[in-house]
C-alpha positions as CSV (number, residue, x, y, z in Angstrom):
1,M,7.4,30.6,-5.9
2,I,8.3,28.4,-8.7
3,K,6.8,29.5,-12.2
4,I,5.9,26.6,-14.4
5,I,5.1,27.0,-17.8
6,I,3.0,23.9,-18.9
7,T,2.5,24.0,-23.0
8,S,-1.1,20.9,-23.9
9,P,-3.1,20.3,-26.8
10,V,-6.0,21.8,-24.7
11,S,-4.1,25.0,-23.6
12,D,-0.9,26.6,-22.7
13,R,-0.8,27.6,-18.4
14,H,1.9,29.6,-15.8
15,L,1.4,28.2,-12.6
16,S,3.2,30.0,-9.5
17,V,3.6,26.6,-7.0
18,A,5.5,26.6,-4.3
19,P,8.7,24.0,-3.8
20,G,8.2,20.8,-2.2
21,D,5.4,18.7,-3.9
22,S,6.2,17.2,-7.2
23,L,5.6,18.3,-10.6
24,M,3.0,16.2,-11.5
25,T,0.7,17.0,-7.9
26,A,1.3,20.7,-9.1
27,L,-0.2,19.7,-12.9
28,R,-2.9,17.6,-10.7
29,T,-3.6,20.7,-7.9
30,A,-3.9,22.9,-11.2
31,G,-6.3,20.9,-13.1
32,V,-4.2,20.6,-16.1
33,E,-6.9,17.1,-17.3
34,E,-3.9,15.9,-19.3
35,V,-2.3,14.7,-17.0
36,E,-3.8,11.5,-14.8
37,A,-1.4,9.9,-13.2
38,M,-3.8,7.2,-12.4
39,C,-1.0,5.9,-9.9
40,G,-0.8,8.4,-7.5
41,G,2.8,8.8,-8.7
42,A,4.3,5.4,-7.7
43,A,6.3,5.5,-11.6
44,A,3.8,2.7,-12.8
45,C,1.4,3.5,-15.4
46,G,3.6,6.9,-17.8
47,T,0.1,8.5,-17.1
48,C,1.5,11.6,-15.8
49,H,4.5,11.7,-18.7
50,V,5.3,15.3,-19.8
51,I,7.9,16.5,-22.0
52,L,10.7,19.2,-20.4
53,S,12.1,22.0,-23.2
54,P,15.1,21.0,-24.1
55,E,17.3,23.6,-21.8
56,W,15.4,22.4,-18.8
57,L,17.1,18.8,-19.3
58,A,20.5,19.3,-17.6
59,R,18.5,21.0,-15.1
60,V,16.7,18.4,-13.9
61,E,17.5,15.2,-12.0
62,P,18.1,12.7,-14.6
63,P,15.6,9.7,-14.5
64,G,16.3,6.4,-12.1
65,A,15.9,2.6,-13.3
66,D,11.7,2.7,-12.5
67,E,11.5,6.0,-14.2
68,E,13.6,4.6,-17.6
69,A,11.4,1.0,-17.5
70,M,8.4,3.1,-17.3
71,L,8.9,5.4,-20.2
72,D,10.1,3.2,-21.9
73,C,6.6,1.9,-22.2
74,I,5.5,5.1,-23.8
75,D,4.8,5.3,-27.3
76,G,5.2,8.9,-28.3
77,R,9.0,9.0,-26.2
78,E,10.8,12.0,-27.0
79,P,14.4,12.8,-25.8
80,G,12.6,15.2,-22.9
81,S,10.3,12.5,-22.0
82,R,9.8,12.1,-18.1
83,L,6.9,10.9,-15.2
84,S,6.4,14.4,-13.6
85,C,5.9,12.1,-10.4
86,Q,9.7,11.7,-10.9
87,I,10.3,15.3,-10.2
88,G,10.4,17.3,-7.3
89,L,10.0,21.4,-7.3
90,T,13.1,22.8,-6.3
91,L,13.9,27.0,-6.3
92,E,16.1,26.3,-8.4
93,L,13.4,25.3,-11.3
94,D,11.7,28.5,-11.7
95,G,11.0,28.4,-15.1
96,L,10.6,25.0,-16.1
97,C,9.4,25.2,-19.3
98,V,7.1,21.8,-20.1
99,S,5.0,20.2,-22.4
100,V,1.9,18.2,-22.1
101,P,1.0,15.7,-24.8
């Protein structure tokens, strides 16, 4: 199992999820309501925006061109901003720390 630490304006949570899903799917399954994921994971809306903690940036695959284009449209983009639908969960991401704006 992969442990994920989530900080949001509503609450802090600790999740334990199996590898293989996207971070967006894990957050939605856990009931993290701040992650709307309106496009269902197509990197087409930005409503699954999360911010990775700095220590995790180099450990997660970099964003592709489509994700970068969508992130450019998001107000409040930060250096660690990512679309959670584009982050695949692997065992290497055990302990991942993200915040949900």
